[in-house]
MITOR-83038 format. One record per residue: x, y, z of N, C-alpha, C, O in turn; residue in three letters. Coordinates in steps of 0.02 Angstrom, whole numbers, plus 50000, padded with zeros to 5 digits. Example, Ala and Ser with C-alpha at 12.3 -4.5 7.8 and 13.67 -1.06 7.14 Angstrom:
2
506604971650390506154977550390506604983550390507124983450423Ala
506424988850354506844994750357506455000250394506705005750402Ser
//
This chain:
325
505084982449260504694988649238504104984749214504214980249175Met
503274986449240502904984249193502524988649196502384993449232Ile
502324985449138501414989749083501064983849078501164978149058Ala
500524987549106499704982849128499384987849050499244993649032Phe
499404979349023498984982648947498464977848926498464972248952Phe
498174978948898497614976248865497304980448789497364986348772Asn
497014975348759496914978148689496004982148705495884985748656Gly
495454982448751494784984748767494914987748840495354986048880Lys
494364993048847494334997548908493874992948935493604988348904Gly
493804994749008493704991849063493904984249095493494981449132Gly
494644980349077494704978949094494924977249148494904971249164Ala
495174981949187495494981349253496304983149271496634981249319Gly
496504987649210497114988649220497424994849255498024995949263Lys
496854999049276497185005849345496995002949393497335003949443Thr
496364998049401496404996749474497074991349491497404989649541Ser
497064989949430497744983949468498444985349453498864981449474Leu
498614990949418499064992149415499194999149477499765000849495Ser
498575002349502498585006549558498825004049647499115007049693Thr
498544997149642498604993549686498934990049678498804986149724Asn
499374987649648499984984849618500654989549636501254988649650Thr
500344993249631501074999349626501085000949714501615002449740Ala
500425000349755500325004049801500544998849855500695000649912Ala
500574990549830500574986349869501544986249881501844987449933Thr
501814984149813502484985349814502914990549869503474989649894Ile
502444996149875502685001149898502774999449969503245000050008Ala
502164997149974501894994050093502644992150101503094994950132Gly
502614987750072502814980450066503564982850062503974978650081Ser
503934991850029504674993450025504864997350082505374997850115Leu
504065000950082504105005250162504105000350225504265003650275Ala
503974992550245503914988650311504584990050303504854993650345Ala
505074986750236505604984550246506154989950261506754988850261Ala
505874995150274506295000350296506655004550233506945009950238Arg
506545000350167507155003550110506955011650082506425014750085Ser
507635013450053507415018950028507235017749983507045023249962Arg
507075012149926507055012049856506015011949871505645009149910Lys
505935016449819505215016849810504825012949730505035010649677Arg
504265013849759503825011149697503755018149655503895023049688Ala
503505019849566503245022949510502795020749501502845014649509Leu
502145022849481501725020949428501895027149389502175032549398Leu
501615023849343501735030749279500735029249242500485024149219Ile
500455036349250499935035849216499705038749125499505044349112Gln
499815033049074499605033449002498915034548988498675033448933Leu
498515037149050497705038149025497695043049023498145045949054Asp
497115047748984496975054648983496395055349022496175061049030Lys
496035049449054495665047849096495885051849164495525055449198Gln
496475050449174496925051849245496315050149280495955054649301Gly
496085041349292495685037449322496485036049408496235036549464Asp
496965035249406497085034349446497445039149501497715037049552Ala
497395045649482497335050449509496845050649584497025052049641Gly
495855047849542495525047249596495555038749645495275036749696Leu
496015036049600496005030649676496715031349700496985026649730Asp
497005036449688497395037549730497425042249793497725041749847Leu
496945047849762496835053549793497145059649775497115064949806Gly
497505058449713497865066449717497545068949660497885073049629Tyr
496935067549634496995071149568496765078749597496525080549650Arg
496965082249538497135088749559497485094849629497305100349649Tyr
498125089549649498475088449682499065095949679499225097349622Gln
499235098549708499635104549680499865107849771499605113249787Asp
500205105049809500665106849856501445104449852501725101549805Asp
501625105849896502525104249909502865098449874503425097849848Asp
502485095449880502275087349845502775085949791503345083849780Arg
502115088649758501865091349694501375094549638501055099249660Gly
501275093349582500645093949536500285089949512500585086349472Lys
499735088749518499545084949439499535086649365498995084749342Asp
499735088249341499865093549269499465089949201499515091949143Asp
499015083449228498385082449200499135078149135498825076149087Asp
499545077349130499875074149089500435078249051500765076149004Gly
500475084349080501025084349029501585087249031501785091848995Leu
501835084749069502635080949069502615075649028503035076848985Ser
502445072049021502545066048965502105067348900501925063248858Ile
502015072448904502045076148829502535078448795502735076948739Phe
502905085748865503325088748866503945082048832504215082448777Asn
504095074948894504445073748863504475069948810504995066648812Val
504155068748765504135065348698503915070848666503385070648635Cys
504295076248671504265081348624504735081148630504995079948575Ile
505315081848689505925082948675506025089548714506465093148690Gly
505715091748768505515096048788505475099348872505425105048893Ala
505535092148907505665094248987505875087849009506215084048974Gly
505645086449079505775079749116505065077049135504565079749111Ser
505035070649187504815068449215504345072349248504735075749281Leu
503765074449264503305079049324503285071449376503015066249357Asn
503655072149447503265067949471503245069549545503665072549579Ile
502325065049576502325068349619502635063849675502685057749665Ile
502855067349743503165064049795502885060149847502385062949869Arg
502975055849870502555051949923501865053149924501755056349975Gly
501225051949885500855050649853500635043449925500085042849951Val
500995040949934500865035049995501705034250014502205037149992Arg
501625028950065502335028550101502745026450047502465021750019Glu
503625028750006503645025249965503335022949899503555018149868Asn
502725027249876502475027549831502335036449784502005041249806Leu
502675035949722502865039649674502325039749631501935035049624Asp
502285045549599501535045349532501725051249477501705057349488Val
501905048349422502015053449367501225055649322501175054649261Val
500975057049341500375059449322500145057849240500495058149189Pro
499495056049247499205056949163498665062349188498645065249242Gly
498045063049111497825069049099497525071049047497805068748998Gly
497025074749032496905076348988497465079848927497325081748871Asn
498125079748961498665083448904499065077548842499445078148794Met
498675070948885498955063848851498405062148787498475057148752Ile
497945066348778497565065348745497975068348650497995065948593Glu
498225074748687498425078748643498975074548638498955071748583Asn
499365073248663500085068648659499835062448621500325059848593Leu
499195058548607499075053348557498815056448491498905053548438Ser
498465062948497498645067048429499355067548396499465065248340Ser
499645069448420500585070248399500765066348394501145067148347Phe
500825059748415501055053648391500445051348329500625046048303Leu
499925053248306499475050448269499645053748184499505051048131Lys
500025060748196500195064848166500505067248135500465071748093Gly
501265060948176502085060348142502195054848115501845049948128Ser
502655054748075503085050448051503145045148084502885044248139Asp
503595040148045503525033848077504555037148140504675035948199Ala
504965040548093505445041648141505405046548191505855047448232Lys
504765050448189504485055948262504165054148288503885058148325Lys
503985048548289503705041848329503775039048362503435037848412Arg
504545035848335504935033048355505555037248408505935035848454Ala
505455040248386505925049248434505595049348486505995047748530Asp
505215049948504504805049348549504565046148602504425047348661Ala
504545038348536504395033948622505255031148661505355028948717Arg
505765032648601506345032848644506425037948693506675035348743Leu
506315044248701506375049448727505955047348795506305048148845Arg
505325044948807505035040348838505385037348891505465038848951Phe
505605032248850505665026448887506485029248927506735026048973Ala
506845036248895507475038448919507245038248984507345035149036Glu
506775044048958506485048349029506325045949097506345049249150Ala
506125038149087506095035349143506545030849166506505028749223Ile
507155028449115507865028549124508285032449182508665030149225Ala
508155037249173508525044049217508455043249278508875044949321Ala
507735039649292507335040549364507335034549412507235033949472Val
507545028649343507645021249370507765018449447507435015649491Ala
508475020849438508775020049508508615021149565508895019149616His
507975025749556507455027949632507205023449650507075023049710Glu
506975016049592506685013449612506555008549619506745005849567Tyr
506225002949667506404995749644506064993249596506314989749552Glu
505224995349599504934993249526504345001149511504165006049544Tyr
504264998749451503915004449377503135000649374503074994749356Ile
502615004249392502175001349356501675006849293501425011749322Cys
501535006649233501445008749163500635009249177500265004349181Ile
500495014349182499555010849176499255010849082498725013349061Asp
499645008249054499315008848973498485011648957498065010249000Cys
498315014348911497585017648902497475010748872497865006348854Pro
496645011448872496405006348810496205010248761495995016048761Pro
496295006048716496055006748628496465010148608496715007748558Ile
496755016248627497465019748580497845014848548497655009848578Asp
498155013448517498875010848499499455013848515499985011448536Glu
499305018848504499915024148499500365025548561500975024948565Glu
499895027448610500165026948679500335021148697500865019648724Leu
499675015748673499955008248721500755006648706501135005948754Gln
500995006148635501595004448617502375008148648502965006348653Val
501825016448668502255021548691502515018348756503125018548763Leu
502135015148807502265012448879502565005448843503025002848874Gly
502355002648787502644994248776503754997248779504284995148801Leu
503505002448747504295003748716504685003648786505195000248783Val
504545007048857504625008748912504755002848936505145002548984Ala
504474997048912504364992248973504684988548966504994988948913Ala
504894981149024505204976449027504764970949021504894966048985Ala
504004971949069503804965549049503064967449055502894971849095Trp
502524963649010501904966149011501394962449051501274957049025Ile
501014963949117500414958949123500034961949097500064967949081Leu
499294955149082498844957549030498174956849090498214952149130Ile
497474962149095496954959149140496714957449081496854958349022Pro
496134953649125495724948749074495084946749100495184942549145Val
494434947949091493714946949128493774943649105494284941249081Gln
492734940449100492614935949104492264935349036492154930449001Phe
492124941749027491484944648961492014942848896492634942248898Asp
491614942248846492034937248758492504942348745493094940548744Ala
492374948948735492524953648707493484955548759494024957948742Ser
493284953548807493914956148852494534947548825495144946948827Ser
493914942048801494564938248770494704942648689495234945448674Leu
494394942348668494254945348597495064949248607495574947948575Tyr
494984953648657495354960948674496304958448677496804962148681Gly
496274952448675496984948448675497354948148607497964948448600Leu
496784947248549497234947148500497554952948468498024954448431Glu
496944956148509497604966948480498254967348524498754970748514Gly
498094962248583498804964048622499614962548579500154965348584Val
499414957448540500034955548492500204960248448500814960548453Ser
500034963948408499994967848351500494973848396501044975348372Asp
500274976948456500214979748500501184980148501501614984248486Gly
501164972748529502024969048586502434967348501503014965348503Ile
502154968048443502814965948415503014972948377503524973348342Glu
502454979548390502784987448350503374987548415503964988948422Glu
502834985448453503334989048510504084985948514504564989648508Ala
504134979448523504744978048507505484976148451505984972648446Glu
505104981248418505484982648362506084989148381506564990148344Gln
505954992648438506354996948496506754995248535507334996948548Leu
506114988248570506074985148642506034978548624505544975048637Asn
506694976048586506614967348578506654963448649506524957448646Pro
506804965948705506934962948751506184962448796506204960148853Glu
505644964348771505004966048814504874957848809505094953448773Leu
504514958148849504094949748844503494948948904503574950548963Asp
502954946448878502334943848927502614942549002503004937849005Val
502514945149050502394943649115501994937649144502204933049179Leu
501344938749121500774933749106500144936449123500094942549122Gly
499754933749135498754935549114498554933949178498694928349199Ile
498124939749227497824939449253496984941249239496734944949197Val
496624936549298495874936949278495674940449315495864940249373Met
495114945749289495044949749369494494952249340494314953949283Phe
494104951949432493594952949434492824947749430492234949049420Ala
493084943649440492904937349463492564935849529492764938649580Phe
491744929049533491434931449576491694923749611491754918049588Asp
491834927449692492104923249723491844916249745492164911349765Ser
491214917049738490624907749752491074904749680490744899949660Arg
491614905649640491764901749589492344897949606492624893549573Asp
492574901449688493024895049718492814893649763492594897249807Leu
492854884349761492294879349820493034879249876493604880049854Arg
492924878349931493424874449992493354867749993492854866350027Arg
493634862849970493234855849999494014854350041494524857650044Tyr
493774846250078494484845550117494624838350086494204833950078Thr
495264838150072495774833850015495534823050080495504822450141Glu
495454819550045495324817250062496074813650082496624816150070Lys
495944807750112496584805750168497154809550189497584807550229Gly
497144814750163497704820950221497204825350267497314828850316Thr
496614823950232496154830550279496414838150286496374840550343Gly
496704842450229496954843450226496354849750192495884847350160Glu
496384856350198495814861150167496384865850111496864869750116Glu
495914861850051495924865449979495534867949936494944866349937Arg
495834873049880495204875549843495174871149765495574867749732Tyr
494504873249759494634871149681494094875049625493504875349639Arg
494274876849583493874883649531493474879249482493584874549444Glu
492764884449510492424880549467491944886349405492104892149390Thr
491574883749390491264889249344491294893649293491334891049237Gly
491274900349295491494902949229492264905149247492654906249201Gln
492454905949317493264907349328493494902149294493814903049242Arg
493334894949323493944887949265493624886649203493794880949187Ala
493194889449154493174890849085493474895749065493784895749011Arg
493434900749102493984906949070494694905449098495014909349062Val
495114902749135495544898649138495844892349072496404891549047Arg
495464890449067495684884849013495554888248938495724885848884Arg
495294893048949495184897048859495864898348871496274894448845Lys
496084903948911496584907448921497254901548885497444900248828Leu
497374899948931497814891648923497884888748855498344887948815Gln
497194887248855497174884448775497374889348742497874887448712Gln
497234895948727497514903048683498354903948694498704906248649Glu
498624901848759499154903648735499424896348704499704897248650Leu
499394890048723499624886148680499294885348630499294879348621Glu
498944888348582498714889848536499344894248484499554892948427Arg
499524900148536500194905348504500674903248534501064907748548Leu
500904895548560501304894648577501954899748587502404902148554Lys
501644899648672501744905948692502064902548759501874896848773Ser
502524905648802502844903448874502664904448923502794901348974Lys
502124911848914501864914148970501214911249004500784907548981Ser
501254912949043500644909949093499834913349114499614918849097Ile
499444907149163498744914649190499154915249240499634911549240Val
499074919549290499084920149361498834914949407498224914149405Phe
499074912249438498444909549483498104912249503497514910549499Gln
498304918049536497924924349592497554926749540497724928149482Thr
496784927249582496184931749543495964932749543495494928949554Val
495804942249526495534947649578494724946349601494374944949553Ile
494524946449635493964943149647493484951249646493694956449671Thr
492814950249609492514957249586492024957649657491694953149681Asn
492104964849681491654965649714491794973549706492254977449719Asn
491174973649678490864983049638490924987249709491404991049700Arg
490684988349772490734989949824491324991449842491544997149837Asn
491564987949859492554991349884492634995649805492775001649808Val
492544992749744492784998349696492765004649694493145009349682Ala
491845003349718491665009349698491915012949768491865019149768Glu
492205009749830492475017149901493095017449858493205023449854Asp
493465014849831494105014549838494335020649756494885022649737Cys
493635021949727493625025349662493595031349699493995035949692Arg
492975031149750492745039049780492975042649832492765048249847Asp
493555038549870493735040249925494485041349922494845044349962Phe
494675037649855495395038849850495685033549877495855037149924Gly
495835029949888495925025549927496225014349895495875010249865Arg
496635013949911496905007749866496305005049922495965008449960Thr
496314996249909495894991749923496124990649983495744989350030Ala
496814990949991496974989650077496814995150133496854994550194Ala
496654999950098496545005050128495755008050153495535012550189Glu
495465002050105494965001650132494364998250177493844999150207Val
495024992050151494904985650187495144986450282494974983550333Ala
495664992550264495534993150356495274999350389495325000350449Glu
494895004850328494395008750364493605003050374493245004550422Ala
493424998550341492804994050358492754991050417492254988350441Ala
493514991850449493674987750515493214990750563493024988250616Lys
492994998950527492605002950572491765003350573491365003250525His
491665003650634490675002750622490505009550598490025011250563Pro
491055013550628490715022050561490805022650519490505027450495Glu
491385017750458491085017150410490505015050379490185018150338Trp
490365007850408489545006950365489085010850383488615012450347Arg
489185013050455488705018950456488495025050409487945027450394Lys
489025026350394489365031350329488895030750248488545034050210Leu
489255023050261488905020150182487925020050196487385020850167Arg
488135018850241487015018650245486685024850243486085025850232Val
487115028750254486625037350289486665040150204486215043150175Lys
487375038150175487305040350086487005036650043487055036949981Asn
486535031750087486155026050019486565023149986486445023149926Gly
487195019550008487585014049941487395008550023487235009550082Leu
487555003349982487694997450013488154994350064488704996950055Ser
488184990150112488704989650141488974981550139488624976550147Ala
489484981750129489914976650138490174976750190490224982150220Phe
490494968650227490574968650258491664970350249492094971550207Thr
491544969250325492824970950299492974964450263493104964450202Ala
492954958150306493114953650264492874952550206493134947350187Glu
492354955450144492344954550085492934962850059493194963250004Ala
492974966650096493634969550072494394969450107494934972450099Ala
494114964150151495074959850139495224956350103495774955850075Met
494614951950095494904945850035494954951349963495174948349914Asn
494804957949951494964958249888495754962249898496244959849871Val
495774966249926496744970149975496884961049967497154960049912Ala
496794955849999497264950849972497514949149905498104948549887Ala
497014948649874497064948749791497444950549767497794948049723Asp
497474957249801498064961749747498714960449815499274961549790Tyr
498764958949868499224954549868499444952249876499974953649903Glu
499294947849864499674937349798499644941949734500224941449715Asp
499344945649694499404945149621500334947849652500854944849638Leu
500304952749685501034958049685501544952049686501964950349644Ala
501364949249750501954943449760502254940249719502874939849714Ser
501674936749673501504931249621502144935549542502544932449507Glu
502004942249542502364943549479502814948949513503004953149472Ala
502994949849565503524949749597504044945249605504644946849608Ile
503794938849609504134931249603504224929549527504764928849499Ser
503544928949494504094926949415504404933349389504914931249363Arg
504394936849386505044945649380505834940949387506294939049351Val
505574940849469506524939649475506744929249437507224926249414Lys
506034928049454506294920949413506704920549343507244917649333Met
506244924949286506444926749235506934929949197507224928849144Leu
506934935449256507734940549235508394934149267508874933049231Glu
508344931649315509004926949322508954923049284509444924249249Ala
508574916349248508654915149173508974918049134509544916349121Ala
508684922849107508964928449064509684928249054509984927349000Lys
510044929549142510264930949138510984922749145511594922549136Arg
510644919249158510904911149154511084912149099511674912349082Asn
510514913149053510744909748961511344916548956511704913448917Ala
511674922348964511834926148954512534923748970512924923448922Ser
512834921649047513214920449065513494912549009514074910748996Asp
512934909948993513254902448948513334904648891513564900348854Ala
513204911148856513634911948806514294911348783514424912948725Gln
//
């Protein structure tokens, strides 16, 4: 179970969580697995519903309840509302306006009631976890009560960081939320930091002397931010890593994902067709190449693969350490 968490807004949490969950689900579907992926949105804006196209849905697959079931679970009055089959092998627990009411409830509660609500939420997820290979939790920006709620239920934290200074400083607030969540969830750990929305021009291709092999080297802002993040992890004496995968910045692709309710991979597939380009131009939108969309989709696929590999490695290490005791 992976929580996508950063101390500030606009860092890419929702885009990362929706595309990671959808990528994992796609891999499970391709393998004909009975297991699925689950995305849980703890954000009052409900943007995952726009990204995946289920906002305001109400049919036989489920209803977008604006986060009501999450609120009810936390006060001990129900179970999670799961919208089934948002994509093949992908289910969603929707967020929305009721999440703001939940935030108010948590802030107005004493320490015991807050702890009870956090444990109820974690237990509700645990009750359905056997159905899922991976569960992704999209934590909200700024609201510490809701962030801790998500972290108490999670096993791992993935922290997105952009190039701006405020995003880097947002790491300062991350440790406070983690420390509070660890009081109820001592096994919680940081999976890694992912650099989000960086310029593709900061990745240069070159030919290695001697071997003639083509390789890539990070330059400019991308290289500087990676160094800063690695230095910060060293300062904190953290064993966490900065993921090798970097999500490329392409605002046009991101715009289409949200406007049309498609994942990056789906936009990449649609962009191959000439009619898609004509439709964008007709609507006064900037055209982009199918290759540009495919590059963004490939970034998300690489991140999902890298994150899953690291989860498996760390969980194996924990099991080995436990067996050795």
